[in-house]
C-alpha positions as YAML, in Angstrom:
chain: A
units: angstrom
residues:
- id: 1
  name: MET
  ca: [110.16, 64.57, 93.62]
- id: 2
  name: TYR
  ca: [109.57, 66.19, 97.01]
- id: 3
  name: ASN
  ca: [112.72, 64.57, 98.42]
- id: 4
  name: ASP
  ca: [114.71, 65.82, 95.43]
- id: 5
  name: PHE
  ca: [113.42, 69.34, 96.05]
- id: 6
  name: GLU
  ca: [114.41, 69.15, 99.71]
- id: 7
  name: LYS
  ca: [117.88, 67.93, 98.74]
- id: 8
  name: ARG
  ca: [118.30, 70.84, 96.34]
- id: 9
  name: ILE
  ca: [117.11, 73.28, 99.02]
- id: 10
  name: GLN
  ca: [119.61, 71.80, 101.47]
- id: 11
  name: THR
  ca: [122.45, 72.08, 98.94]
- id: 12
  name: PHE
  ca: [121.45, 75.66, 98.11]
- id: 13
  name: SER
  ca: [121.36, 76.67, 101.77]
- id: 14
  name: GLU
  ca: [124.77, 75.11, 102.39]
- id: 15
  name: TRP
  ca: [126.22, 77.01, 99.44]
- id: 16
  name: LEU
  ca: [124.69, 80.21, 100.81]
- id: 17
  name: TYR
  ca: [126.32, 79.48, 104.16]
- id: 18
  name: GLU
  ca: [129.73, 78.82, 102.61]
- id: 19
  name: SER
  ca: [129.62, 81.79, 100.23]
- id: 20
  name: ARG
  ca: [131.90, 84.74, 100.81]
- id: 21
  name: HIS
  ca: [130.77, 86.80, 97.82]
- id: 22
  name: LEU
  ca: [127.14, 86.14, 96.98]
- id: 23
  name: VAL
  ca: [125.68, 87.94, 93.96]
- id: 24
  name: VAL
  ca: [121.96, 87.74, 93.14]
- id: 25
  name: PHE
  ca: [120.63, 88.55, 89.66]
- id: 26
  name: THR
  ca: [116.89, 89.19, 89.26]
- id: 27
  name: GLY
  ca: [114.56, 89.44, 86.29]
- id: 28
  name: ALA
  ca: [110.87, 90.09, 85.80]
- id: 29
  name: GLY
  ca: [109.97, 86.64, 87.15]
- id: 30
  name: ILE
  ca: [110.58, 87.67, 90.74]
- id: 31
  name: SER
  ca: [107.86, 90.32, 90.49]
- id: 32
  name: THR
  ca: [105.12, 88.16, 88.94]
- id: 33
  name: GLU
  ca: [104.15, 86.99, 92.43]
- id: 34
  name: SER
  ca: [103.47, 90.67, 93.24]
- id: 35
  name: GLY
  ca: [101.05, 90.82, 90.33]
- id: 36
  name: LEU
  ca: [103.33, 92.30, 87.65]
- id: 37
  name: PRO
  ca: [103.69, 90.68, 84.21]
- id: 38
  name: ASP
  ca: [106.90, 88.96, 83.15]
- id: 39
  name: PHE
  ca: [108.52, 89.31, 79.72]
- id: 40
  name: ARG
  ca: [109.32, 85.91, 78.25]
- id: 41
  name: GLY
  ca: [106.67, 83.75, 79.94]
- id: 42
  name: PRO
  ca: [103.78, 82.17, 77.97]
- id: 43
  name: ASP
  ca: [101.73, 85.36, 78.43]
- id: 44
  name: GLY
  ca: [104.65, 87.75, 78.98]
- id: 45
  name: MET
  ca: [104.89, 91.26, 77.56]
- id: 46
  name: TRP
  ca: [107.46, 90.40, 74.88]
- id: 47
  name: THR
  ca: [105.76, 87.09, 74.07]
- id: 48
  name: ARG
  ca: [102.47, 88.91, 73.45]
- id: 49
  name: ARG
  ca: [104.23, 91.60, 71.41]
- id: 50
  name: GLU
  ca: [105.85, 88.97, 69.17]
- id: 51
  name: LYS
  ca: [102.39, 87.44, 68.62]
- id: 52
  name: GLY
  ca: [100.98, 90.84, 67.67]
- id: 53
  name: LEU
  ca: [98.91, 91.04, 70.85]
- id: 54
  name: PRO
  ca: [98.59, 94.11, 73.10]
- id: 55
  name: PRO
  ca: [100.01, 93.93, 76.64]
- id: 56
  name: LYS
  ca: [97.65, 92.65, 79.29]
- id: 57
  name: PRO
  ca: [96.07, 95.51, 81.25]
- id: 58
  name: MET
  ca: [97.60, 96.20, 84.65]
- id: 59
  name: VAL
  ca: [95.43, 94.95, 87.51]
- id: 60
  name: ARG
  ca: [96.82, 97.66, 89.79]
- id: 61
  name: ALA
  ca: [98.92, 100.80, 89.52]
- id: 62
  name: TRP
  ca: [102.70, 100.38, 89.57]
- id: 63
  name: ASP
  ca: [103.12, 102.40, 92.76]
- id: 64
  name: SER
  ca: [100.63, 100.22, 94.64]
- id: 65
  name: VAL
  ca: [102.50, 96.97, 93.99]
- id: 66
  name: GLU
  ca: [104.26, 95.55, 97.04]
- id: 67
  name: PRO
  ca: [107.37, 93.33, 97.37]
- id: 68
  name: ASN
  ca: [106.66, 89.62, 97.79]
- id: 69
  name: THR
  ca: [108.36, 86.86, 99.77]
- id: 70
  name: GLY
  ca: [111.06, 86.49, 97.12]
- id: 71
  name: HIS
  ca: [112.09, 90.14, 97.47]
- id: 72
  name: LEU
  ca: [111.99, 89.87, 101.26]
- id: 73
  name: ALA
  ca: [114.16, 86.74, 101.25]
- id: 74
  name: ILE
  ca: [116.86, 88.72, 99.42]
- id: 75
  name: VAL
  ca: [116.55, 91.49, 102.01]
- id: 76
  name: GLU
  ca: [117.06, 88.82, 104.68]
- id: 77
  name: LEU
  ca: [120.28, 87.74, 102.93]
- id: 78
  name: GLN
  ca: [121.36, 91.38, 103.17]
- id: 79
  name: ARG
  ca: [120.47, 91.49, 106.88]
- id: 80
  name: LEU
  ca: [122.47, 88.31, 107.50]
- id: 81
  name: GLY
  ca: [125.52, 89.89, 105.87]
- id: 82
  name: LYS
  ca: [125.49, 87.37, 103.02]
- id: 83
  name: LEU
  ca: [124.43, 89.52, 100.07]
- id: 84
  name: LYS
  ca: [127.37, 91.32, 98.51]
- id: 85
  name: PHE
  ca: [125.59, 92.69, 95.43]
- id: 86
  name: LEU
  ca: [122.21, 92.58, 93.70]
- id: 87
  name: ILE
  ca: [121.88, 93.03, 89.94]
- id: 88
  name: SER
  ca: [118.37, 93.62, 88.61]
- id: 89
  name: GLN
  ca: [116.84, 93.93, 85.16]
- id: 90
  name: ASN
  ca: [113.62, 95.22, 86.73]
- id: 91
  name: VAL
  ca: [112.34, 98.80, 86.72]
- id: 92
  name: ASP
  ca: [109.54, 98.29, 89.27]
- id: 93
  name: ASN
  ca: [111.36, 99.74, 92.33]
- id: 94
  name: LEU
  ca: [110.40, 96.69, 94.43]
- id: 95
  name: HIS
  ca: [113.95, 95.94, 95.55]
- id: 96
  name: LEU
  ca: [114.43, 99.42, 97.01]
- id: 97
  name: LYS
  ca: [110.89, 99.33, 98.38]
- id: 98
  name: SER
  ca: [111.65, 96.03, 100.12]
- id: 99
  name: GLY
  ca: [114.66, 97.50, 101.93]
- id: 100
  name: ILE
  ca: [117.68, 96.73, 99.74]
- id: 101
  name: TYR
  ca: [120.45, 99.30, 100.23]
- id: 102
  name: SER
  ca: [120.96, 101.41, 97.11]
- id: 103
  name: ASP
  ca: [124.74, 100.93, 97.23]
- id: 104
  name: LEU
  ca: [124.28, 97.15, 96.95]
- id: 105
  name: LEU
  ca: [121.97, 97.42, 93.93]
- id: 106
  name: ALA
  ca: [122.51, 97.89, 90.22]
- id: 107
  name: GLU
  ca: [119.31, 98.57, 88.27]
- id: 108
  name: LEU
  ca: [120.48, 97.90, 84.73]
- id: 109
  name: HIS
  ca: [117.29, 99.01, 82.99]
- id: 110
  name: GLY
  ca: [116.50, 101.96, 85.26]
- id: 111
  name: ASN
  ca: [113.75, 102.58, 87.79]
- id: 112
  name: ILE
  ca: [110.24, 103.81, 87.11]
- id: 113
  name: THR
  ca: [110.36, 106.10, 90.17]
- id: 114
  name: LYS
  ca: [113.71, 107.74, 89.29]
- id: 115
  name: LEU
  ca: [114.96, 110.42, 86.92]
- id: 116
  name: ARG
  ca: [118.54, 110.47, 85.63]
- id: 117
  name: CYS
  ca: [120.76, 113.44, 84.91]
- id: 118
  name: VAL
  ca: [122.04, 113.42, 81.31]
- id: 119
  name: ARG
  ca: [125.21, 115.24, 82.40]
- id: 120
  name: CYS
  ca: [126.44, 113.51, 85.57]
- id: 121
  name: GLY
  ca: [124.23, 110.41, 85.78]
- id: 122
  name: GLU
  ca: [122.86, 111.29, 89.23]
- id: 123
  name: LYS
  ca: [119.46, 109.74, 90.02]
- id: 124
  name: VAL
  ca: [116.66, 111.79, 91.57]
- id: 125
  name: ASP
  ca: [113.23, 110.73, 92.82]
- id: 126
  name: ARG
  ca: [110.59, 111.50, 90.21]
- id: 127
  name: SER
  ca: [108.26, 112.61, 93.04]
- id: 128
  name: ALA
  ca: [110.53, 115.61, 93.74]
- id: 129
  name: GLY
  ca: [109.10, 117.25, 90.59]
- id: 130
  name: ARG
  ca: [112.48, 118.55, 89.44]
- id: 131
  name: THR
  ca: [113.55, 119.06, 85.83]
- id: 132
  name: LEU
  ca: [117.19, 119.98, 86.46]
- id: 133
  name: CYS
  ca: [119.94, 118.26, 88.45]
- id: 134
  name: SER
  ca: [122.03, 120.15, 91.02]
- id: 135
  name: CYS
  ca: [124.85, 120.14, 88.43]
- id: 136
  name: GLY
  ca: [122.57, 121.93, 85.96]
- id: 137
  name: GLY
  ca: [122.01, 118.92, 83.73]
- id: 138
  name: LYS
  ca: [118.59, 117.96, 82.41]
- id: 139
  name: LEU
  ca: [116.70, 115.23, 84.28]
- id: 140
  name: VAL
  ca: [115.11, 112.54, 82.10]
- id: 141
  name: SER
  ca: [113.51, 109.16, 82.73]
- id: 142
  name: SER
  ca: [116.00, 106.61, 84.02]
- id: 143
  name: ILE
  ca: [114.24, 103.81, 82.10]
- id: 144
  name: VAL
  ca: [116.51, 102.32, 79.41]
- id: 145
  name: ASP
  ca: [114.70, 101.82, 76.11]
- id: 146
  name: PHE
  ca: [115.70, 99.32, 73.43]
- id: 147
  name: GLY
  ca: [118.90, 100.40, 71.71]
- id: 148
  name: GLN
  ca: [119.97, 102.75, 74.50]
- id: 149
  name: PRO
  ca: [123.18, 102.04, 76.46]
- id: 150
  name: LEU
  ca: [122.87, 100.68, 79.98]
- id: 151
  name: PRO
  ca: [123.94, 103.00, 82.84]
- id: 152
  name: GLU
  ca: [127.73, 102.89, 82.87]
- id: 153
  name: ARG
  ca: [128.26, 102.75, 86.63]
- id: 154
  name: ASP
  ca: [125.66, 100.03, 87.19]
- id: 155
  name: LEU
  ca: [127.06, 97.96, 84.33]
- id: 156
  name: MET
  ca: [130.66, 98.29, 85.54]
- id: 157
  name: LEU
  ca: [129.77, 97.31, 89.12]
- id: 158
  name: SER
  ca: [127.67, 94.38, 87.90]
- id: 159
  name: PHE
  ca: [130.51, 92.88, 85.89]
- id: 160
  name: GLU
  ca: [132.98, 93.58, 88.69]
- id: 161
  name: HIS
  ca: [130.88, 91.76, 91.29]
- id: 162
  name: SER
  ca: [130.04, 88.94, 88.87]
- id: 163
  name: ARG
  ca: [133.75, 88.23, 88.48]
- id: 164
  name: LYS
  ca: [134.28, 88.39, 92.26]
- id: 165
  name: SER
  ca: [131.36, 86.10, 93.07]
- id: 166
  name: ASP
  ca: [131.75, 82.59, 94.41]
- id: 167
  name: LEU
  ca: [127.97, 82.00, 94.26]
- id: 168
  name: PHE
  ca: [125.82, 83.60, 91.54]
- id: 169
  name: VAL
  ca: [122.05, 83.16, 91.95]
- id: 170
  name: VAL
  ca: [119.70, 83.94, 89.06]
- id: 171
  name: VAL
  ca: [116.12, 84.62, 90.14]
- id: 172
  name: GLY
  ca: [113.31, 84.96, 87.61]
- id: 173
  name: SER
  ca: [115.28, 85.73, 84.45]
- id: 174
  name: SER
  ca: [115.33, 83.94, 81.10]
- id: 175
  name: LEU
  ca: [118.93, 85.17, 80.60]
- id: 176
  name: VAL
  ca: [118.48, 86.04, 76.93]
- id: 177
  name: VAL
  ca: [118.99, 89.82, 77.02]
- id: 178
  name: THR
  ca: [122.62, 90.91, 76.69]
- id: 179
  name: PRO
  ca: [124.86, 92.32, 78.06]
- id: 180
  name: ALA
  ca: [123.09, 91.46, 81.32]
- id: 181
  name: ALA
  ca: [122.94, 87.79, 80.35]
- id: 182
  name: ASP
  ca: [126.75, 87.76, 80.02]
- id: 183
  name: MET
  ca: [127.15, 88.18, 83.78]
- id: 184
  name: PRO
  ca: [126.46, 84.54, 84.77]
- id: 185
  name: ARG
  ca: [129.06, 83.55, 82.18]
- id: 186
  name: GLU
  ca: [131.60, 85.86, 83.79]
- id: 187
  name: ALA
  ca: [130.78, 84.35, 87.18]
- id: 188
  name: LEU
  ca: [131.27, 80.80, 85.86]
- id: 189
  name: ARG
  ca: [134.58, 81.75, 84.26]
- id: 190
  name: SER
  ca: [135.74, 83.03, 87.64]
- id: 191
  name: GLY
  ca: [134.87, 79.72, 89.30]
- id: 192
  name: ALA
  ca: [131.55, 80.65, 90.91]
- id: 193
  name: LYS
  ca: [128.73, 78.17, 91.43]
- id: 194
  name: LEU
  ca: [125.62, 79.05, 89.41]
- id: 195
  name: VAL
  ca: [122.09, 78.60, 90.79]
- id: 196
  name: ILE
  ca: [119.07, 79.33, 88.57]
- id: 197
  name: ILE
  ca: [115.53, 79.75, 89.92]
- id: 198
  name: ASN
  ca: [113.24, 80.26, 86.93]
- id: 199
  name: GLN
  ca: [110.15, 78.44, 85.69]
- id: 200
  name: GLY
  ca: [111.08, 78.88, 82.02]
- id: 201
  name: GLU
  ca: [114.15, 77.51, 80.27]
- id: 202
  name: THR
  ca: [117.38, 79.50, 80.01]
- id: 203
  name: PRO
  ca: [120.48, 79.17, 77.78]
- id: 204
  name: PHE
  ca: [122.49, 78.35, 80.93]
- id: 205
  name: ASP
  ca: [120.45, 75.31, 82.02]
- id: 206
  name: ARG
  ca: [123.11, 72.85, 80.81]
- id: 207
  name: VAL
  ca: [125.93, 74.50, 82.73]
- id: 208
  name: THR
  ca: [124.18, 75.52, 85.94]
- id: 209
  name: ASN
  ca: [125.26, 73.81, 89.16]
- id: 210
  name: LEU
  ca: [121.77, 73.79, 90.68]
- id: 211
  name: ARG
  ca: [118.42, 74.29, 88.94]
- id: 212
  name: PHE
  ca: [114.99, 75.13, 90.35]
- id: 213
  name: HIS
  ca: [111.89, 75.22, 88.13]
- id: 214
  name: GLU
  ca: [109.67, 75.76, 91.17]
- id: 215
  name: ARG
  ca: [108.12, 79.11, 92.07]
- id: 216
  name: ILE
  ca: [110.52, 81.66, 93.56]
- id: 217
  name: GLY
  ca: [108.29, 82.03, 96.63]
- id: 218
  name: GLU
  ca: [108.68, 78.30, 97.28]
- id: 219
  name: VAL
  ca: [112.46, 78.29, 96.90]
- id: 220
  name: LEU
  ca: [114.11, 81.47, 98.21]
- id: 221
  name: PRO
  ca: [112.32, 81.83, 101.59]
- id: 222
  name: ARG
  ca: [112.82, 78.14, 102.33]
- id: 223
  name: ALA
  ca: [116.53, 78.24, 101.46]
- id: 224
  name: VAL
  ca: [117.07, 81.40, 103.53]
- id: 225
  name: ASN
  ca: [115.28, 79.88, 106.52]
- id: 226
  name: ARG
  ca: [117.48, 76.78, 106.22]
- id: 227
  name: LEU
  ca: [120.52, 79.07, 105.99]
- id: 228
  name: LYS
  ca: [119.50, 80.78, 109.24]
- id: 229
  name: MET
  ca: [119.27, 77.37, 110.91]
- id: 230
  name: LEU
  ca: [122.77, 76.52, 109.69]
- id: 231
  name: MET
  ca: [124.13, 79.84, 110.91]
- id: 232
  name: GLY
  ca: [122.48, 79.36, 114.27]
- id: 233
  name: MET
  ca: [123.79, 75.82, 114.53]
- id: 234
  name: PHE
  ca: [127.36, 76.76, 113.78]
- id: 235
  name: GLU
  ca: [127.21, 79.81, 116.04]
- id: 236
  name: GLN
  ca: [125.87, 77.64, 118.84]
- id: 237
  name: TYR
  ca: [128.70, 75.12, 118.66]
- id: 238
  name: ALA
  ca: [131.49, 77.51, 117.72]
- id: 239
  name: PRO
  ca: [134.38, 77.39, 120.22]
- id: 240
  name: THR
  ca: [134.46, 80.28, 122.67]
- id: 241
  name: LYS
  ca: [137.42, 82.63, 122.58]
...
C-alpha cells in the first residue's frame, strides 16, 4: 500500500510538472486540518443537519483559525508559477490568509470577512465598518445562502479556467453541490486530467485519472516537494543558451 501511495505521488508530481494550466478546486475538507468542520463527512455540518442534530460547537473563533499545510502547498504552487487559478467553495478566508493572490481566486460561496456591494459587486473588508460602497450601493454579507445565485464574475472565471485546464485537482470536496460540481466535468470534456484528494467518496471517482483517499496534509505537501525536485533536476540539466 505504501509503494502504491508513493507511485501515485510520483505520478501526481510529474503531472504537476508537465501542466501548463493547473486549476485547483477546494472544498471544506481542506480546512478540517485547521480545526474547522466539513460538510458531508460523517460528522459534517450538513450530515448532522440531515440527522436533526445541531452543529458541533466551534473550538475556536473563525478569525483565529490559521491555514494548514494543504493551504500552504497551494501557495507554493503559486510561487512556483504553476497555479493558474484556484476555485474554492469555502468561506473561511484561509486561502487569502495563506497568501493566495485575489486575482487567482474565485470564492464561489463568498467570504466571511468580506461584504459585497449589491449594485456593482465590489467586495470590501468587513473590518472597514462601512455600510455603503464607493458607488453608493448597499454593502451586504458576501456569503451565499441556499437558493441565492453564485457571484457572477467568480462563476464565469471558474468555468473559463476549468475549460482551459490541462490538470484539474480537487482537494477536500465531495463534488455534490452544483453548479460548482459541474466544473470537473467541464475540465474532463476539455481533455484535462482529473486528480481527486478527498477522504469521502465523490460522484467522479469512476472517471478520475488519479485518486487519493489519504489526508490532504499527507498528499499535497509531498507532491509539491517532489515537484520542486523535478523542477530543480530539469533546471540543473537544461542546456545552456
